[in-house]
C-alpha positions as CSV (number, residue, x, y, z in Angstrom):
1,M,-51.1,-57.9,60.7
2,R,-50.0,-59.2,64.1
3,E,-49.5,-56.7,66.9
4,I,-46.2,-56.7,68.8
5,D,-46.7,-57.0,72.5
6,R,-44.2,-54.4,73.7
7,A,-44.3,-55.7,77.3
8,Q,-42.9,-59.1,76.0
9,I,-40.0,-57.7,74.0
10,V,-36.7,-59.3,74.7
11,T,-33.3,-58.2,73.9
12,Y,-30.9,-60.3,71.8
13,S,-27.2,-60.9,71.9
14,A,-24.8,-59.4,69.3
15,P,-24.5,-62.7,67.4
16,E,-28.3,-63.1,67.3
17,L,-28.6,-59.5,66.0
18,L,-25.9,-60.1,63.3
19,A,-27.7,-63.3,62.2
20,A,-30.8,-61.1,61.6
21,N,-28.8,-58.5,59.7
22,V,-29.2,-56.0,62.6
23,N,-26.4,-53.6,63.4
24,P,-25.8,-54.3,67.1
25,H,-24.8,-50.6,67.7
26,T,-27.8,-49.0,66.1
27,G,-30.4,-51.8,66.4
28,L,-31.4,-51.3,62.8
29,A,-31.6,-53.8,59.9
30,T,-30.6,-53.3,56.3
31,D,-33.4,-55.5,55.1
32,Y,-35.8,-52.6,55.4
33,L,-34.0,-50.9,52.5
34,N,-35.3,-53.7,50.2
35,L,-38.6,-52.0,50.2
36,F,-37.0,-48.9,48.7
37,N,-34.4,-50.6,46.4
38,E,-37.2,-52.6,44.7
39,A,-39.1,-49.3,44.0
40,I,-35.9,-47.7,42.6
41,M,-35.3,-50.6,40.3
42,L,-38.9,-50.5,39.0
43,F,-38.8,-46.7,38.8
44,E,-35.7,-46.8,36.6
45,M,-37.3,-49.5,34.4
46,G,-40.5,-47.5,34.2
47,L,-38.6,-44.5,32.9
48,D,-37.3,-46.6,30.0
49,M,-40.3,-49.0,29.5
50,P,-43.5,-47.3,30.6
51,D,-45.3,-50.7,30.8
52,M,-43.0,-51.6,33.7
53,A,-44.1,-48.5,35.6
54,E,-47.4,-50.2,36.2
55,E,-45.6,-52.6,38.5
56,L,-45.1,-49.7,40.8
57,A,-48.9,-49.3,41.3
58,D,-48.6,-52.2,43.9
59,W,-45.8,-50.5,45.9
60,K,-47.1,-49.4,49.3
61,P,-45.2,-47.3,51.8
62,R,-44.7,-49.1,55.1
63,D,-42.9,-48.0,58.2
64,Y,-40.1,-50.2,59.6
65,V,-42.2,-52.3,62.0
66,A,-45.1,-52.8,59.5
67,H,-42.6,-53.8,56.8
68,F,-41.2,-56.6,59.0
69,E,-44.6,-57.6,60.4
70,A,-45.8,-58.2,56.8
71,S,-42.6,-59.9,55.7
72,G,-41.9,-63.6,55.7
73,F,-38.5,-62.8,57.2
74,E,-37.8,-65.7,59.7
75,L,-36.0,-63.4,62.2
76,R,-38.5,-60.5,62.1
77,E,-39.1,-60.8,65.9
78,V,-35.4,-60.1,66.5
79,V,-35.4,-57.2,64.0
80,I,-38.5,-55.6,65.5
81,S,-37.3,-56.1,69.1
82,A,-33.9,-54.6,68.2
83,Y,-35.6,-51.6,66.6
84,L,-37.8,-51.0,69.7
85,H,-34.7,-51.2,71.9
86,A,-32.5,-49.1,69.6
87,P,-30.8,-46.1,71.1
88,S,-33.5,-43.3,70.9
89,E,-31.2,-40.9,69.2
90,A,-30.3,-43.4,66.4
91,R,-33.9,-44.5,66.0
92,L,-35.4,-41.0,65.9
93,A,-32.9,-39.8,63.2
94,F,-33.5,-43.0,61.2
95,D,-37.3,-42.6,61.5
96,E,-37.1,-39.0,60.3
97,S,-35.2,-40.2,57.2
98,C,-37.7,-43.0,56.7
99,T,-40.6,-40.6,56.9
100,R,-39.1,-38.3,54.3
101,A,-38.2,-41.3,52.1
102,L,-41.7,-42.8,52.3
103,A,-43.3,-39.5,51.3
104,M,-40.8,-38.9,48.5
105,F,-41.2,-42.4,47.1
106,D,-45.0,-42.4,47.3
107,S,-45.3,-39.0,45.6
108,S,-42.7,-39.8,43.0
109,I,-44.3,-43.1,42.1
110,N,-47.7,-41.4,41.7
111,I,-46.1,-38.7,39.5
112,L,-44.4,-41.3,37.4
113,L,-47.6,-43.3,36.9
114,S,-49.5,-40.2,35.8
115,S,-46.7,-38.6,33.7
116,N,-46.3,-38.4,29.9
117,L,-42.8,-39.9,29.5
118,E,-42.6,-38.3,26.1
119,D,-42.5,-34.9,27.7
120,G,-38.9,-33.9,28.2
121,E,-39.6,-31.7,31.2
122,A,-41.5,-34.5,33.0
123,R,-38.5,-36.8,32.4
124,I,-36.1,-34.3,33.8
125,D,-38.3,-34.0,36.9
126,L,-38.6,-37.7,37.3
127,Q,-34.8,-38.2,36.9
128,A,-34.3,-35.6,39.6
129,R,-36.8,-37.4,41.8
130,L,-35.0,-40.7,41.2
131,A,-31.7,-39.1,42.3
132,E,-33.3,-37.9,45.5
133,M,-34.8,-41.3,46.1
134,K,-31.4,-42.9,45.8
135,A,-29.9,-40.3,48.1
136,L,-32.5,-41.0,50.7
137,V,-31.7,-44.7,50.6
138,V,-28.0,-43.8,51.2
139,E,-29.1,-41.6,54.1
140,M,-31.1,-44.4,55.7
141,D,-28.3,-46.8,55.2
142,S,-25.9,-44.4,56.9
143,H,-28.2,-44.4,59.9
144,I,-28.4,-48.2,60.0
145,H,-24.6,-48.5,59.9
146,G,-24.0,-45.6,62.4
147,R,-22.3,-43.4,59.8
148,A,-24.8,-40.6,59.7
149,E,-22.8,-38.4,62.0
150,S,-19.5,-39.0,60.2
151,M,-21.2,-38.2,56.8
152,E,-22.5,-34.9,58.3
153,A,-19.0,-34.1,59.7
154,N,-17.5,-34.8,56.2
155,R,-20.0,-32.5,54.6
156,Q,-19.3,-29.7,57.1
157,S,-15.6,-30.1,56.5
158,E,-16.1,-29.8,52.8
159,V,-18.1,-26.6,53.3
160,D,-15.5,-25.2,55.8
161,A,-12.7,-25.9,53.2
162,L,-14.5,-23.6,50.8
163,F,-14.1,-20.6,53.1
């Protein structure tokens, strides 16, 4: 893997960011979610067809920069630079979500690969894990699109309405 020289990082214009699928306001790219969406698809298939679960053995958790460094994405330099220049509040909240997601995906995949899918309780646990995995992707997506605060405000409004 190639190291990014942080001293040589440049900033890009909004059109350049948009061309790289980077939200110009948050500095984050949706393409990172492909890592997780692929795992979800294979996880779902693995629940129904245990032979497909073996495909997940190759899934490796990678942080944002490592994911793009290892990708063949043509505009990865733009994506990485935008991330490194992202507003710290947005990036820190996003990174926290990503850390939780990477841990959840890694442990859930390991559990799926070692589970007896004929066991009803194991399937219930795996289905709950799958739902949590999907929720974490939605959470990461909300950070990428700058909607995390509005989602939290909506949740708080729903709680307030109960009382």
